[in-house]
C-alpha positions in Angstrom: -16.5 -5.5 -84.0 -16.1 -9.3 -84.7 -13.3 -11.1 -85.8 -12.7 -14.7 -87.5 -9.5 -16.5 -88.0 -9.2 -18.9 -91.3 -6.0 -21.2 -92.3 -4.7 -21.4 -95.9 -2.2 -23.6 -97.5 -0.3 -22.2 -100.1 1.1 -24.5 -102.7 4.4 -24.3 -104.1 5.0 -24.5 -108.1 7.5 -26.4 -107.9 9.7 -28.0 -104.4 11.6 -25.4 -103.3 15.2 -26.4 -101.3 16.8 -24.5 -98.7 19.3 -25.9 -95.7 16.6 -26.8 -93.7 14.8 -29.2 -96.4 12.3 -29.2 -99.5 9.3 -27.1 -99.4 6.3 -28.4 -101.0 3.5 -26.3 -99.1 3.0 -23.3 -96.7 0.9 -23.1 -94.2 -0.7 -19.4 -93.4 -3.4 -17.6 -91.3 -5.5 -15.0 -91.9 -7.6 -12.7 -89.5 -10.7 -10.9 -91.0 -12.2 -8.3 -89.0 -15.8 -7.2 -89.5 -17.0 -3.8 -88.4 -20.5 -1.9 -89.9 -20.3 -3.7 -92.7 -16.3 -3.0 -93.3 -14.2 -5.9 -93.4 -10.3 -5.8 -92.5 -7.8 -8.4 -93.6 -4.6 -9.4 -91.8 -2.2 -12.2 -92.3 -0.6 -14.3 -90.0 2.9 -15.7 -91.6 3.9 -18.3 -89.7 6.5 -20.6 -91.1 6.4 -24.0 -89.3 10.4 -25.0 -88.3 11.6 -21.5 -88.2 9.0 -19.0 -86.6 9.2 -18.5 -83.2 5.5 -18.7 -82.7 5.5 -22.3 -84.1 3.9 -24.1 -81.0 0.9 -26.4 -80.6 -1.0 -23.6 -79.0 -0.9 -21.1 -82.0 -4.2 -22.3 -83.2 -5.7 -21.6 -79.3 -3.8 -18.3 -79.5 -5.5 -16.7 -82.8 -9.2 -18.0 -81.0 -8.1 -16.0 -77.8 -7.1 -12.9 -80.1 -10.5 -13.0 -82.1 -12.7 -13.6 -79.1 -10.8 -10.4 -77.6 -11.0 -8.1 -80.7 -12.8 -5.9 -78.8 -10.3 -5.0 -76.1 -8.1 -3.0 -78.9 -5.0 -3.3 -81.3 -2.6 -2.1 -78.5 -3.7 -5.0 -75.6 -3.7 -7.5 -78.2 0.1 -6.9 -79.3 1.2 -6.9 -75.8 -0.5 -10.0 -75.4 0.7 -11.7 -78.6 4.4 -10.7 -77.7 5.6 -14.1 -78.0 3.6 -14.9 -81.5 5.3 -12.3 -84.0 3.1 -13.5 -87.1 -0.2 -13.0 -85.2 0.8 -9.2 -83.9 2.1 -8.8 -87.8 -2.0 -10.0 -89.0 -3.6 -7.8 -86.1 -1.8 -4.8 -87.2 -2.4 -5.4 -90.8 -5.9 -6.3 -90.0 -6.7 -3.0 -87.8 -4.8 -1.1 -90.8 -7.1 -2.5 -93.3 -10.4 -2.0 -91.6 -9.5 1.9 -91.9 -7.9 1.8 -95.5 -10.0 3.0 -98.4 -10.1 -0.3 -99.9 -9.2 -3.9 -97.9 -5.1 -4.0 -99.5 -4.3 -0.2 -99.8 -2.8 0.1 -95.8 0.5 2.4 -96.9 -0.9 4.6 -99.9 2.2 6.2 -101.6 3.8 6.3 -105.2 4.1 2.8 -105.1 0.7 2.0 -104.7 -0.4 4.3 -107.4 2.3 2.5 -109.8 4.3 5.8 -109.8 7.2 4.3 -108.4 8.7 0.8 -107.8 10.6 -1.2 -105.3 14.5 -2.6 -106.4 14.5 -6.1 -105.2 16.6 -9.2 -105.3 16.1 -12.5 -107.5 16.5 -15.5 -105.5 17.7 -18.5 -106.6 16.7 -21.9 -104.7 18.7 -24.9 -103.8 18.8 -27.5 -106.3 21.0 -29.5 -108.8 23.8 -27.4 -110.6 21.7 -27.2 -113.6 18.6 -26.3 -112.0 20.6 -23.6 -110.3 22.3 -22.3 -113.4 19.4 -22.3 -115.0 17.4 -19.9 -112.3 20.5 -17.6 -112.5 20.5 -17.2 -116.5 16.4 -16.7 -115.7 17.1 -13.8 -113.2 19.9 -12.4 -115.3 17.3 -12.3 -118.3 14.5 -10.9 -116.5 17.0 -7.9 -115.6 17.7 -8.6 -111.8 20.8 -6.5 -111.1 20.9 -8.4 -107.8 20.8 -12.2 -107.4 20.5 -13.7 -103.8 21.6 -17.4 -103.7 20.6 -20.3 -101.1 23.6 -22.2 -100.1 24.6 -24.7 -97.9 22.7 -27.9 -99.2 24.7 -29.2 -101.8 28.9 -29.8 -102.2 30.1 -26.2 -101.5 32.9 -26.4 -104.1 29.8 -26.9 -106.7 28.4 -23.7 -105.0 31.9 -22.1 -105.7 31.8 -22.6 -109.1 28.5 -21.7 -109.7 29.6 -18.0 -108.1 32.5 -18.3 -110.4 30.6 -18.9 -113.4 28.6 -15.8 -112.8 31.7 -13.4 -111.7 33.4 -14.8 -115.2 30.6 -12.8 -117.2 29.6 -10.3 -114.7 31.8 -7.8 -112.5 30.2 -6.6 -109.2 29.1 -3.5 -110.6 27.1 -5.7 -113.4 25.4 -8.2 -110.5 25.5 -7.6 -106.9 25.7 -11.3 -105.3 24.3 -12.4 -102.1 24.6 -15.5 -100.9 22.2 -17.1 -97.9 23.6 -19.8 -95.9 20.5 -20.4 -93.3 22.9 -21.3 -90.9 25.0 -24.2 -92.6 28.5 -23.6 -91.5 29.9 -24.6 -88.2 31.9 -22.1 -86.4 35.3 -24.3 -87.2 34.9 -23.8 -91.0 32.4 -20.7 -91.2 35.8 -18.6 -91.4 37.7 -20.3 -94.2 34.6 -20.9 -96.4 34.4 -17.1 -95.9 37.1 -16.2 -97.4 36.6 -18.9 -100.3 33.4 -16.7 -100.7 34.9 -13.4 -100.8 37.2 -14.1 -103.9 33.4 -13.8 -106.0 33.2 -9.5 -104.3 29.7 -10.7 -103.0 27.4 -8.1 -101.5 27.0 -10.4 -98.0 26.4 -13.5 -96.6 23.3 -13.9 -94.4 23.7 -16.1 -91.1 26.8 -18.1 -91.7 26.3 -20.4 -88.6 23.0 -21.2 -86.7 21.7 -18.9 -84.8 22.2 -18.6 -80.4 26.2 -18.8 -81.0 26.8 -15.1 -80.1 30.8 -15.5 -79.0 30.8 -17.3 -82.0 29.1 -15.2 -84.4 30.6 -11.9 -82.9 34.2 -13.5 -83.7 32.9 -13.8 -87.1 31.8 -10.8 -88.0 35.1 -9.3 -86.4 37.3 -11.2 -88.7 35.0 -11.6 -91.9 36.3 -10.7 -95.2 32.4 -10.3 -96.6 29.5 -8.5 -94.9 27.7 -10.7 -92.7 23.7 -10.1 -92.3 21.8 -11.9 -89.3 18.2 -13.3 -90.1 17.3 -15.8 -87.9 19.5 -14.4 -85.2 16.8 -12.1 -85.0 13.9 -14.6 -84.3 12.9 -14.7 -80.8 14.7 -11.5 -79.4 11.6 -9.7 -77.9 12.6 -7.0 -75.3 14.2 -3.9 -76.6 17.3 -4.6 -73.9 18.0 -7.7 -75.3 18.0 -6.3 -79.4 20.3 -3.8 -77.8 22.5 -6.3 -76.6 22.7 -8.7 -79.5 23.7 -5.8 -81.8 26.1 -4.4 -79.7 27.7 -8.1 -78.8 27.4 -9.4 -82.4 28.2 -6.3 -84.4 27.1 -7.5 -87.7 27.4 -5.5 -90.7 23.6 -6.0 -91.5 20.5 -7.3 -90.0 17.5 -8.7 -92.3 13.9 -7.8 -90.9 11.3 -10.0 -91.6 8.0 -8.5 -90.1 6.1 -11.7 -89.5 9.1 -13.2 -87.5 10.1 -9.8 -85.2 6.7 -8.4 -84.6 5.3 -6.6 -87.7 5.5 -3.1 -88.6 6.2 -2.0 -84.9 9.0 -4.5 -84.3 10.5 -3.8 -87.6 10.6 0.2 -87.0 12.3 -0.5 -83.7 15.2 -2.9 -85.0 15.7 -0.3 -88.0 15.9 2.4 -84.9 18.4 0.4 -83.1 20.4 -0.6 -85.9 20.9 2.8 -87.0 22.0 3.9 -83.6 25.1 1.3 -84.2 25.5 2.2 -88.0 24.4 -1.1 -89.1 22.7 -1.5 -92.3 19.3 -3.2 -92.8 17.3 -4.5 -95.5 13.7 -6.0 -95.3 12.1 -9.2 -96.8 9.1 -11.1 -97.2 8.8 -14.7 -95.5 6.7 -16.9 -98.1 3.3 -14.9 -97.2 0.6 -15.0 -99.6 0.3 -12.0 -101.6 -2.1 -10.2 -98.8 1.1 -10.3 -96.6 4.1 -9.4 -99.1 1.7 -6.3 -100.9 1.2 -5.0 -97.1 5.0 -5.6 -96.7 6.0 -4.3 -99.8 4.2 -0.8 -98.8 5.5 -0.6 -95.8 8.8 -1.1 -97.0 8.3 1.3 -99.9 7.8 3.8 -97.1 11.4 3.5 -95.5 13.0 4.6 -98.8 15.9 1.9 -98.4 17.7 1.9 -101.9 19.1 -1.4 -101.4 17.5 -4.0 -103.1 14.4 -5.7 -100.7 13.8 -9.4 -100.6 10.3 -9.1 -101.9 10.1 -11.3 -105.0 8.4 -14.6 -103.6 4.7 -14.2 -104.6 4.9 -15.8 -107.6 6.0 -19.0 -106.1 2.8 -20.2 -105.2 -0.2 -22.2 -107.6 -2.9 -21.2 -105.5 -1.9 -17.3 -104.4 -4.1 -14.6 -104.3 -4.2 -12.3 -107.5 -3.0 -9.0 -106.9 -1.7 -5.8 -108.5 2.0 -6.8 -107.6 4.5 -7.8 -110.5 8.0 -8.5 -110.6 9.5 -6.7 -113.5 13.0 -5.8 -114.6 14.5 -6.6 -111.3 11.6 -4.3 -109.5 8.5 -5.0 -107.5 5.7 -3.0 -109.0 2.2 -2.3 -108.2 0.1 -2.3 -111.3 -3.2 -0.8 -110.6 -4.5 -1.9 -114.2 -3.6 -5.6 -113.7 -7.5 -7.1 -114.4 -8.9 -8.9 -111.8 -6.9 -8.4 -109.1 -7.5 -9.9 -105.0 -9.7 -12.7 -105.8 -9.4 -12.8 -101.9 -12.5 -15.0 -100.9 -12.1 -17.2 -97.6 
């Protein structure tokens, strides 16, 4: 068996705003396996500035992994414990090698286009007018759950946007989630959560920056609306540390990005540990191309979590790979009748 790795730069259709800055491009990497004329494809969905494996030796680690591909998946996963996006790419590539085709890794009713996955509509940060337009577009597109990135513009303006939605749509009409990406400070977070709770939100993701266990635990204990940990899970490698984090902070939800937390195996472990403590969870993508997004969606469907998942990012890029994935009526669907999908050719 032979393995090669490739870099690919995804280009945003329009710059996308988060509390950490404006995104114009997204770097990703692919591991491609070749064995007796069969190809296996995996995406290593690193996100610079956020992934724990955003390290100077990332490319060196990819080369080591490909050079040692014949030592097998179990060995390579262990060698990449601190490179979760490479673990993800490896799992995908080995599954792809055994699949009936390169991209159907988890066959199900979803991949047969007999069922779909409820997803949230994502509203990026920007001017008030831009955010209002996105909200209107998502509602018109049939989304029943909308997630707003907050924390980059004036907080009063963000509250006004939420108030505007609630004037027209009750919580039974539209589920609202917000993602602060750690934008609040421990000193003002609780007061901001109280103001946000007026709008009957489903949850808020990562209100303060990660690695402030005591402050986050206090927030989760006192919060008037459910808190979901997101970035907090990044870089937590051992089972013992995962258990300690969940028991210390006691969040209402955790959000699972497979590319950030050790692929499908890592996600499985977090789900098991969360369920043992009655903590809710859902799965989201991390700006992967359609290759990674499709794999994550297929995996997510098998979990049969009926909450809206965060899998609607495939249409953000101008140079994404054509795929059967399509967003329709607030759901992600796998339209096998689409023409010319999977133009994967590096």
